[in-house]
N, C-alpha and C positions, 0 to 999 in steps of 0.2 A: 504494500499500499504506499502510496507517494507521501512524503513527509507533510506536505500541505494538507492532506486530506486528515491524517492522524491529527495534525494540529486543529483542525476545523472541529474534528469530533471532540476532542478534548475541551476546546473553547466553549462549543455549545453545552456540553454536560456541566462545566464550571459555572456558566453563565446562569443556566437555570438552577443549579444547586443554590447560588447565591439568591436568586429570586425567591425561591420556595423557603429557604432557610436563612433570612438575613441574620447578620452580626455573628457569623461563624469566624473562627480563627483559620489561617491557610492550612494549618494541620488538620482541623475538622473538615474542611473542603476536601483536602486530599484523601481522607478516610471515606468521605460520603461518595466521591466519584471514583474511587479506587485509581487514583493517578499518584506518581511519585511528587514528593513536595518540590522539586526544582521546576516541574512542569507547570504545576499550580502557581508557583511564585513568579514565573516568568509570563504567564498569561495574565494573571492578576495586575502586574506591572503595566502591561499593554492596555487592560481595561481602564486603569487609572489614567494613563496617558491619554487615553481617548475621552476622558470624561464620563465613563460609565459606571465606576464605582468610587466609593469614598472610605476612607479608613477612620475609625473611631477607636477609642480606648474603652474597653469594657472589662468586667471581671472574668478572670481565667478560670480554669479548672483546677489550678494548683495553687500553691502558695508563691508569694512574689507580687511584683508590681502588675497592674491589669494589663493584659495583652491587646493586641490590635484585632479589631473586629472588622469584617468587610461586608458592606451592603451596597445596593444599587444606588446611585446618585439620584436625586429627585430632578436634577437637571440634565441627565444623561440623554434625553430625547423624548419624543412622542410617538405614539401609536394611534392611528385613526382607525376607527371601524364604521363602516357605511353599511346600511341596512335598508335597501330600497323595498318598499312595501306598496300595496295597491293604492293607499291614500297617503302615503308620506315617506319621506327618507329620513331615517333616524341616524343621526351622526353621535359618535361617542369618541372622545378623547382619553387616553390613559398614558401613564408613565411606562417605562420598561418593565415595571413590575406587573403591569396589566390592570392596576387598580383605576377605575375610571376618576377622571379629573373633571369632566364636564360632559354635557349632551345637549342637543337641541334637535328639533324636528323642522323639516321643511316640506312643502308640498312636492308630491311626486308627479313628474310630467307623464302624460299619457303616451307619448311618442317617444321611443327608445333614442332618437336622434337628439332629443333635448336633454338626456340624462347627464352627458359630460359637463355641460354648463352648470347645471343644478348641483352636482357633486362638488365642482370646484368652488362655487360660491358658498356652499354650505361649509366646507372645510375651512374657507377663509373666515367666516363669521364664527365658526366655533373656536379656532385658534384665537381670534381677536377677543372673544367673551372670557377665555381663561388667562389671558395676558401673555400669550405665547406668540411666536412667530411661525409662519409656514416653514421656514428653514429648519426649525427644531424637529420637524417630522422624519422619523426614521423609515417608517412603513405605513401602508395603507392596505386594509383588508375589506373587501366588498363580499358581503355574505348575502346572497339572493336566492330566492326559491326558485327551483326549475333544475333543468340538466344542463350543467356547465362542464365543458371537457377541459383538458389539462392546458390548453392554450388560451382559456378565458372566453371561449366562444360558448354563447348561451343557445343551446339547441332548441329548447322551449321552456316557457314558463306560463302554465295554464293560470296561475294566480294573477299574472300582470297582462296576459293576454298576447305575450311576445313570442315570436318564433324566429330562429336562425338570425340572431343578433351578434355581430362582431364586438363583443362588449369591451373587450381589451382594446381593440383598435379605436372605439368610440371614445373611451375614457382617456386614452392617451392624448388625445387632442388638447386636453386642459390638464390632466394630472401627470406631473413629471417625477413623483417620488416613486420609489420601489412599490410595485402594486400586485397584490394577490387576490385572486378572485374565487370564490368557491360556492358550492351549494349551501343553503342555511343549515341544513341537518348536519352536514359533514363539518361546517364550522362549529356547530354546537357541540358536537363530539371532541373536537379540537379543545374547545372551552372547557368541557368536562375533564380533558387530559391536563390541561395547564392549570385549572383553578379548583377542580372538584375532586370527586372520587377516583378520577383516573391518575392523580399525582403519585400514587404509591404502587402502580402496577403498569407494566408495558403493553398489557393485552386485556381489552375489553371491548364489548359491544354496547353502542349507545342507541337507543330507540327513543323517538319523541312523536308526539301528535300535535296537531294544530289544524291547519288547512287541509292538511294530508298526514300521511305518516311516513317518516323517513328515519334515517339514522346514520351511523358511521362505524366502522370497524377499525379499532387501533391494533395493529399488529407490530410487536418488537418496537414499540415506542413511537410508531409512525402510522398516519392515517393510510389504509389501503384504499387507493383511488381507483383501481382497475385499469384495463387496458387503455381507456380514453379519458378517464375521470368521472364515469358515471356510476360508480358503486354507491351503495348505501340505500338503494331504493326498496327498502323493506316492506313499504307500503303496498308494493305490487307483488308480494308473494301471494299465491292463490291459496285462500283458506276455504272457499266454497265453491266446488266446480259448477260452472253455469250460474253463479249466485247474482248478487246485485250488480248492476252496472257501476263501473268506475268512472271517474273523471278522465282517467288515462285512455278511455275508449275500449278497453277490456271489461271483464266481469270476474266477480268472485275475489277481488283484491282485498287484501287486509284493510286498506284505507277505507273501503266502501262499507266497513263495519265499524272502525275504531276512530277514524278521524272526527273531528268535532262536528263538521257539517253532517256526517253520516249518523251520528248518535242524535243530532237534533231532528233529522228527517224522520228517523224511527220514531222518535217521540210524538212528533207532530203527526205522523201516521197513525199513532195509537190514541190520538185526540187530546194530546197535551198542548196548551197554548204556551208555547217556549220559543225563545228566539236568539239566545246567546249561551255561550259556554258557562258564563257565571251563573245562570239560571238553572243550568243542569247541576252544577255543584251545589247551589242552594237548596234544590229540591231533593237532592241525594241526602244531604246532612239533615234535612227535615224528616228523612225517612220515607218519602213518597215511593210507594211500591213499584209503580210502572216505571220510574226513572231508575231505581235500584235494579231491576230485572234487565233493563236496556244495558245498563254498565256491567252487569254480570255476564250478559251475552257477549259484549265487548271484550271482557276479560278471557272468556273462553276462547274467542277467536285469537286474541293476542297469545294466549298460552300455547295454542297449536303452532302459530308461526314461531314463536321462540323455541318450541321443542324441536322443530326441524332444524333451527339454527345451533342449538346446543348439540344435537347429534351430529351436525356436519362440522362445526368448528371448535367444540369443547372450549368455550370461552371461560375463565375463572371468574368472570364479573359481567354482569348485564346492568346497565343503568337506565332508568326511565326518566325521560325528561318532559318538558312542556305540559301538555294537556294530560298525558300519562301520569305525570308527577302530581298534577292536581287532583286527579281522579284516583290516585293510587289506593287510598283507603277503600274504595268501593269496588275497584276491579281486581285487587290483589288475591282475593280469596279464591274466585274462580280461575284467575289466571294460573295460581299455583297449582290447583287441583287439576287443570289440564295439562299444564307443564309436567307434572309428576306422573300423569297417566300416559303420555305421549313421548316422553323422553326416555332414553336408554339410562338405566340407573347410574351407571358408572360416571359418564360425564355430568350428569345432574348433580351428583355429589360434590364434584369439584366446582360447581358454579354457585355463586351467590347474586342476589338481586339487591339493588340499592335504588333509592329514590333520590334524583338530582336536586339540589337546592340551587345551583349555579343557574339552571335554566328558568327558575321562577324568579330571579331577581329582577327588579324593574327595569334596570339598565342592561340591554343586551350585550353579550360579551363575545359572540361569535366572530364578529368583525375584527376585534382586537386580538382574538386568538388566532385568527387566520394570519394577520399581519406579523404577530409575534413568531408563530411558528414558520412563516415564510423568510423572514429575515434572520432567523437564527438556526436554520436547518443546513445540512451538508451541502444542499444544493444552492444555497444563496452565498456563495463565496465573495461575490462582488458586492452584495446588498448589506453584508451584517454590520451590526453597529461597531464591531471592533476592527 
């Protein structure tokens, strides 16, 4: 392996160790990333010269004077997350630790050709609001619903009504910083890896619901993107052959039974006057039998889909996010029952299920996670902060 690749691997591991566990000594960093002290010392010096980290004095683990502690500098740079939605574009600014510093919303243009200007102006407004300069930006992550390939081309987005959009090419007209574009569910999986239950494991499956059902597979510490970037479409696993029509044009998909709109439609079909996911949760918490039965059915279908994935992938961890996290108390019993019945016992014993808290935060972190992963990965040798 070329020395520059080895260095980049060490630098990325050291950076994320400092991000997750601030105020460690260099010895503690070396132990955590399993690198020799000289390598850690050299890379930390480079980080310090680049303004990424700062040294402070803190209590040591033994007798003597306080030792030096390493943490990310609050002035080390900005990450920007961009979340285009049908009604708005949500912008989020964060430090290199991923913690949000500010957020704002701007109207979402109906035409894809107008997105670049809207994104550029939104970033300018946000950096101005938090008292920072555009030149402070290290990377920008665009988290968008739909099929996005590895080149940043949006094949289709039913939620936005867009098809065959050269997204990266359009955004490059006004956005000059390092730019990373991904599907919103994949981005949420990276956020879970960076800030949630995935920080302590290199392998897990993330599944979320909202306008549809999607997810992401983290393998050996990286998002598995597939041959063209379209992986994670868990919502289109077939759970009922010839079943309900799905927005994708097929039938029997998991999304047609578990997505927010599918649950709402079923309740309306059963005579319930209901219009929002918040009303679903309120009725379930109030003990409404029709709502609870519908959520139980959704849990059964989700359990079947997850059983197939447990049998295929043998993941140590499954994280439920978005709507699945909100509805977890009401879908988990039937989910677990079906998962237990349909999974092979050995891989199921090795798998735990957790409910995401990151995905329920009021400020979305998918775009920030996408930017952070992009600029610190092995493939980002020219865009890294160091």
